[in-house]
C-alpha positions in Angstrom: 31.9 141.1 36.7 33.4 140.3 39.8 32.3 142.1 42.9 35.4 143.3 44.2 38.5 141.8 45.8 38.6 138.5 47.3 40.8 137.0 50.1 41.5 133.5 51.0 38.7 132.0 53.0 39.2 132.9 56.9 40.8 130.8 59.3 37.6 130.4 61.2 36.0 128.5 58.7 38.8 125.8 58.7 39.1 125.7 62.3 35.2 125.8 63.2 35.0 122.8 60.5 37.8 120.9 62.1 36.2 121.4 65.8 32.6 120.1 64.8 34.0 117.3 62.8 36.2 116.2 65.8 33.0 116.5 68.2 31.2 114.3 65.6 33.7 111.4 65.3 32.6 108.2 67.1 35.4 108.2 69.2 34.7 109.3 72.5 31.2 108.8 74.8 30.4 112.6 74.1 30.4 111.8 70.7 28.5 108.7 70.7 25.7 110.4 73.1 25.6 113.4 70.4 25.2 111.1 67.5 22.5 109.1 69.0 20.8 112.2 69.8 20.9 112.9 66.3 19.8 110.0 64.7 17.1 109.6 66.9 15.6 112.9 65.9 12.1 113.0 64.1 12.1 115.8 61.6 8.1 115.7 61.9 8.6 117.6 65.0 9.6 120.5 62.9 7.3 122.5 60.8 7.3 123.7 57.2 6.3 127.4 56.9 5.9 130.4 54.3 6.8 134.1 55.7 6.6 137.3 54.3 9.4 139.6 55.5 9.0 143.8 54.5 11.1 146.7 55.8 13.1 150.0 54.8 15.7 149.8 52.6 18.6 151.8 53.5 20.0 152.6 50.2 19.1 155.8 48.9 16.4 156.1 46.1 15.2 152.4 46.7 11.8 151.2 47.4 10.4 149.3 50.6 11.5 145.6 50.4 8.9 142.7 50.6 9.4 139.1 49.9 7.8 136.0 50.7 10.1 132.8 51.7 10.1 129.3 52.8 11.3 128.1 56.0 11.9 125.4 58.4 11.1 126.1 62.2 11.1 124.3 65.6 7.8 125.0 67.4 9.8 126.4 69.9 12.2 129.3 69.8 15.8 128.2 69.5 16.6 129.8 73.0 13.8 127.9 74.6 14.8 124.8 73.5 17.9 122.3 73.4 17.5 120.7 70.0 20.5 119.7 68.0 19.0 120.8 64.8 18.8 124.7 64.8 16.0 125.6 62.8 14.5 129.1 63.1 13.2 131.1 60.3 15.9 132.0 58.2 18.7 130.4 60.0 19.7 126.7 59.8 22.3 124.7 61.5 23.4 122.4 64.4 24.4 122.9 68.0 26.0 121.1 71.0 25.3 121.7 74.6 27.3 121.5 77.8 26.2 118.9 80.4 24.6 121.3 82.6 23.1 123.0 79.5 24.5 126.2 80.2 26.7 126.4 77.2 26.0 126.0 73.5 28.1 125.6 70.4 27.2 125.3 66.9 27.5 126.1 63.4 24.6 127.8 61.3 24.2 129.3 57.6 21.9 132.2 56.6 20.4 134.1 53.5 21.8 137.6 53.8 19.1 139.7 52.0 21.3 143.2 51.9 21.1 144.6 48.6 19.5 147.4 46.4 16.5 145.2 45.2 14.9 145.4 42.0 13.7 148.8 41.8 16.4 151.5 42.1 16.6 155.3 41.1 18.8 157.6 39.5 20.9 158.0 42.8 22.3 154.5 42.1 23.0 154.8 38.3 26.8 153.9 37.5 26.8 151.9 40.9 27.8 148.1 41.0 24.8 146.3 42.2 24.9 145.0 45.9 22.8 141.8 46.0 21.9 138.7 48.2 24.3 136.1 49.5 24.8 133.1 51.5 26.7 133.2 55.1 27.7 130.6 57.3 29.5 130.8 60.8 30.3 129.8 64.4 28.0 130.6 67.4 28.7 130.3 71.1 25.9 131.2 73.7 25.4 131.1 77.5 22.3 130.7 79.1 22.8 130.3 82.7 19.9 132.5 83.9 16.8 134.3 82.5 19.1 136.6 80.4 20.8 134.7 77.4 23.9 135.8 75.7 25.1 134.5 72.2 28.0 135.5 69.9 28.2 134.8 66.1 30.8 135.1 63.6 29.7 134.5 60.0 31.5 134.8 56.8 30.1 134.7 53.1 29.8 131.4 51.3 29.8 132.8 47.4 32.9 134.7 47.3 31.4 137.9 46.3 33.6 139.6 49.3 36.0 138.8 51.8 34.3 140.7 54.6 32.9 138.9 57.6 30.4 140.2 60.6 30.1 139.3 64.3 26.9 139.6 66.4 26.7 139.7 70.0 23.3 139.5 71.1 21.6 139.5 74.6 18.0 138.0 74.8 15.1 137.8 77.5 13.1 134.6 76.3 9.6 134.2 78.0 7.7 130.7 77.2 3.8 131.4 77.1 1.2 129.1 77.8 0.7 128.5 73.8 3.8 130.0 72.5 6.5 132.5 73.3 7.9 136.0 73.4 11.9 136.9 73.1 12.8 140.4 73.2 16.4 141.3 72.2 19.3 143.4 71.9 22.3 142.8 69.6 25.5 145.0 68.5 26.5 143.8 65.0 30.0 144.7 63.9 30.7 144.4 60.1 34.3 144.4 59.0 35.9 147.2 56.7 36.1 144.6 53.7 32.1 143.9 54.2 31.6 147.5 54.8 33.4 148.6 51.7 31.5 146.2 49.4 28.0 147.3 50.8 28.6 150.6 51.4 31.9 151.8 49.7 32.2 153.6 46.2 35.1 152.7 43.8 36.6 155.3 41.3 34.6 153.9 38.3 31.4 154.4 40.4 32.1 158.0 41.1 29.5 161.0 39.9 29.8 164.7 40.6 27.7 164.0 43.8 29.1 160.8 44.5 32.8 160.8 45.4 35.0 157.9 46.4 34.2 156.2 49.9 36.1 153.5 51.7 34.7 153.1 55.2 36.2 151.1 57.7 34.5 148.7 60.0 30.9 149.4 61.1 29.0 148.9 64.4 25.2 149.0 64.2 22.7 148.0 66.8 19.4 146.3 66.9 16.5 146.4 69.0 14.0 143.4 68.3 11.3 141.0 69.3 10.2 137.7 68.2 7.0 136.0 69.0 5.0 132.8 68.4 1.7 131.4 69.1 0.5 128.0 68.8 -3.0 128.3 66.8 -3.4 124.5 67.2 -1.3 121.2 67.7 -0.3 121.6 63.9 -0.3 125.2 63.4 2.1 127.8 64.4 1.9 131.6 63.6 5.1 133.6 64.3 6.6 137.0 63.5 9.3 139.4 64.4 9.8 143.3 64.7 13.4 144.9 64.6 14.8 148.5 64.4 18.4 148.6 63.5 20.5 151.9 64.2 23.4 152.6 61.7 27.2 153.8 62.6 28.1 156.9 61.2 30.7 154.8 59.0 27.5 153.3 57.1 25.4 156.9 57.1 28.4 158.9 55.8 28.2 156.7 52.4 26.8 158.6 49.6 24.8 155.1 49.0 22.9 155.4 52.1 20.2 157.7 52.7 18.8 157.3 56.6 20.5 156.4 59.9 17.9 153.7 60.7 15.9 151.1 59.3 12.5 149.2 60.5 11.6 145.6 59.5 8.8 143.1 60.5 8.1 139.6 59.3 5.1 137.1 59.8 5.0 133.4 59.0 2.8 130.2 59.3 4.1 126.7 59.8 2.2 123.7 59.6 4.1 120.3 60.8 1.6 117.0 60.0 3.7 114.8 58.9 5.6 116.7 56.4 8.5 114.4 56.1 8.8 110.7 55.4 8.0 108.2 58.6 10.4 107.9 60.9 11.0 105.4 63.8 11.9 102.1 64.9 9.4 100.5 62.4 10.2 102.8 59.5 12.2 101.1 57.0 15.9 101.6 56.6 17.0 103.3 53.4 18.0 101.0 50.4 22.0 100.6 50.4 23.2 101.0 47.0 26.6 100.5 46.3 27.3 102.6 43.4 25.2 106.2 42.6 26.0 107.9 39.3 24.8 111.3 38.6 25.0 113.3 35.4 24.2 117.1 35.5 23.7 120.0 33.1 24.3 123.5 34.2 23.1 126.4 32.2 25.8 129.1 33.7 26.6 132.3 33.8 30.5 132.5 33.9 32.8 135.4 35.0 36.5 135.2 35.0 39.8 137.2 35.4 43.0 136.6 34.4 46.5 137.8 35.3 49.8 136.6 33.5 53.1 137.1 35.1 56.7 137.0 33.6 59.1 135.5 35.8 57.5 136.0 39.1 57.2 139.9 38.1 53.7 141.0 37.5 53.7 142.5 34.0 50.1 143.2 33.7 47.1 144.0 35.1 44.1 141.6 35.6 41.9 140.9 32.6 38.4 140.6 32.7 38.1 137.4 30.7 34.4 138.5 28.9 34.8 142.1 28.3 38.7 142.0 27.5 39.2 138.4 26.4 36.1 137.9 24.4 35.1 134.8 26.3 31.2 134.3 26.4 29.5 135.1 29.3 27.1 132.0 29.4 28.0 128.7 28.7 26.3 125.0 29.1 28.6 122.9 31.5 28.2 119.3 32.1 29.0 117.7 35.5 29.4 113.9 36.5 29.7 112.3 39.9 30.1 108.9 41.2 29.5 107.8 44.8 30.7 104.5 46.3 28.9 103.8 49.4 31.0 101.6 52.0 28.6 100.2 54.8 25.8 102.4 56.1 27.7 105.6 57.0 30.9 105.9 54.8 31.3 107.0 51.0 33.7 108.0 48.5 32.8 110.8 45.9 34.4 111.3 42.5 33.3 114.5 40.7 34.5 115.8 37.4 33.4 119.0 35.8 35.0 120.6 32.6 33.8 123.6 30.6 35.6 124.8 27.2 35.0 128.5 26.0 36.5 130.2 22.8 36.1 133.8 21.3 37.7 136.6 19.4 38.2 140.0 20.5 40.0 143.2 19.0 41.7 145.0 21.5 41.1 148.9 21.6 44.7 149.3 23.2 47.9 147.2 23.7 48.7 145.3 27.0 50.7 142.7 28.4 50.1 139.0 28.6 53.0 137.4 30.4 56.4 137.8 28.4 54.1 138.7 25.4 52.6 141.9 24.3 49.2 141.8 22.9 48.8 144.6 20.0 45.9 147.0 19.7 43.6 146.8 16.7 44.4 143.0 15.8 42.2 140.3 16.4 42.8 138.1 19.6 41.6 134.4 19.5 41.3 132.8 22.9 40.6 129.3 23.8 40.4 128.0 27.5 39.7 124.8 29.1 39.4 124.1 32.6 38.9 120.8 34.4 37.8 120.4 38.0 38.1 116.8 39.2 37.6 116.3 43.2 37.9 113.2 45.2 36.5 113.0 48.7 35.7 110.9 51.7 32.5 111.4 53.5 31.3 110.2 56.6 27.3 110.5 57.4 26.8 110.9 61.1 23.2 110.5 60.3 21.5 108.5 57.6 17.9 106.9 57.8 14.7 106.7 55.4 14.1 110.6 56.3 17.4 112.3 56.3 21.1 112.3 55.8 23.7 114.6 56.8 27.5 114.5 56.8 30.9 116.1 56.6 33.6 115.2 53.8 37.1 116.2 53.2 39.1 115.5 49.8 41.4 116.9 47.1 40.4 119.3 44.5 42.6 119.7 41.5 41.6 122.4 39.2 43.7 122.2 35.7 43.9 125.0 33.3 45.0 125.2 29.8 44.7 128.7 27.8 45.8 129.6 24.4 46.1 133.2 23.1 46.6 133.5 19.2 46.9 136.9 17.5 48.1 137.4 13.7 48.8 133.5 13.3 51.5 133.4 16.1 50.5 131.8 19.7 51.2 134.2 22.3 50.7 131.9 25.7 49.9 128.3 26.4 49.3 127.6 30.2 48.7 124.2 31.9 48.3 124.7 35.4 47.6 121.7 38.1 47.4 122.6 41.7 46.1 120.3 44.4 44.0 121.8 47.0 42.3 120.1 49.7 38.5 120.7 50.4 36.1 120.0 53.4 32.7 120.1 53.1 29.3 119.4 54.3 26.1 117.7 52.6 22.6 117.1 53.5 19.3 115.4 52.3 15.7 115.4 53.5 13.1 113.3 52.5 9.6 114.7 52.2 6.6 112.8 52.2 5.8 110.9 48.8 8.8 110.9 46.4 10.0 114.6 46.9 13.5 115.2 48.8 15.7 118.4 49.4 19.4 118.2 48.8 22.1 120.4 50.0 25.9 120.6 49.5 28.7 123.0 50.1 32.5 122.7 49.9 35.1 125.4 50.7 38.9 125.7 51.6 41.8 128.1 51.4 45.3 126.7 51.2 48.7 128.3 50.6 51.6 125.5 49.7 54.6 126.2 48.1 54.2 128.0 44.8 50.3 127.8 45.1 47.7 129.8 47.0 44.0 129.2 46.3 40.5 129.5 47.9 37.3 127.7 46.5 33.7 127.7 47.4 30.9 125.6 45.9 27.3 125.6 47.1 24.6 123.6 45.7 20.8 123.1 46.5 18.3 121.1 44.6 14.7 119.5 44.7 15.0 115.8 43.9 11.9 113.8 42.3 12.2 109.7 42.7 10.1 108.3 40.0 11.6 104.7 41.1 14.1 104.0 44.2 16.8 103.4 41.6 15.9 106.9 39.5 15.9 110.4 40.6 15.3 113.5 38.8 17.0 116.9 40.2 16.4 120.4 39.6 18.5 123.0 41.4 21.1 125.9 41.7 24.5 125.8 41.8 27.5 128.3 42.7 31.3 127.7 42.1 34.2 129.9 42.6 37.9 129.5 42.3 40.8 131.7 43.2 44.3 130.6 42.3 47.7 132.4 42.6 50.7 130.6 41.6 54.4 131.4 40.6 55.3 127.8 39.4 57.1 127.2 36.3 53.9 126.1 34.1 51.7 129.1 35.6 52.7 132.3 36.8 49.6 134.9 37.7 46.3 134.6 39.0 43.1 132.8 37.7 39.3 133.6 39.3 36.6 131.6 37.8 32.9 132.3 39.0 30.1 130.2 37.6 26.7 129.9 38.8 23.2 128.9 37.6 20.3 126.4 37.3 21.2 122.9 36.9 19.2 119.6 35.9 20.5 116.4 36.9 19.6 112.5 36.6 20.8 110.0 39.1 20.8 106.1 39.0 21.2 104.2 41.8 23.1 100.7 41.7 
């Protein structure tokens, strides 16, 4: 089921992507110097670690949480280094510095672990689960003195809600003989849409002791301490302590049973040549002109459809699985072709298509565009959704150890749906709606034959009679038995939200699929 209302992607996502892309274009001395710095960075200066985080869960009738997680980190805290690659525990991103080093500007992503957790008690029965998600954002900072100030803006990537968070942090970092110590205080603002998703109670979730609740924005305070100790040249032990104090707008929610929460983490990281060799004498990556990839996704699909009649909303949004009989799981095939031009330029052509059909007997009649679906009679629904994409990518870093780049292209979802009841076709839809997309991609080659691959694409647009938003996030572990063949195991999440008032489609379509994927790649 969908986790609440979703708005088009916020403008900062587009502006931030354009800003970073402009800074990376090889047209100025500044961008050229930055590219040289990025291309000369050896990832073996960074450490790969395993951490454990634990803390108090603010939700009522839940256990304290604890989980292990892998992480990539610099051997120095981010506040004490000027590395362009920002890798500090659960955050990963990139940043630029002014000529005097006092100002920094960057982008970063993180895992947001806010949620109920696996063990909940009766107090949360009947409440939609709140779970983890991925967030990305912009960052600006000042470090002109012993105290550093940073401002961050995050938005959610998986489309589970339309809220944002802003964080203003003041840090006082200390470099120690064999490590670092960084105390800080932070004010964390959560937008009203964010707060409604995590702390609000909708009508369907109410109970005798749980009335509806729609909070406004929330302002929490966080006191914390980060520390690290170099046990040896290759080993780093790091940790953190934090106490967060909650706003009344949060604690007034029947879902929350405390006004503060403590958390702690500890991690051990090792950096002895985890990535492939890099340097002037290291081999350049092979330059296959073509790369072909075929992927199989075991997808869980959630969908919602509303059909309008002559531009007037004639019915409510219909759940594609519960009300239209569509299967909740499906096997999706995806194909992708990459054409490389020279060392840093590439064109991607990607195609994904899935078809679903089902039968449902409505318990009550409802409007479907200009038609009415009768109660008690089987309704047969067959839908096909094709998702072709074409994009251009520029890899500002590409060597035997790493690749990272940005892309821009066109995404053209095409929907065809048929609704039949009592032998007569009620509706048939064909809805092409081209949407531009921006994206980022990266690949890290580990020692041996393993690599980690990440991709993300997102955009929101309103043009003429179409309005849409889409997000796609993919992560995979890649194994290369030969230089020409690769096998991949990973996870993909895709969401499309399309509104239209065109002649061929009037209404709204939302499709959300996510799940594990297997892929095979061939380089020619």
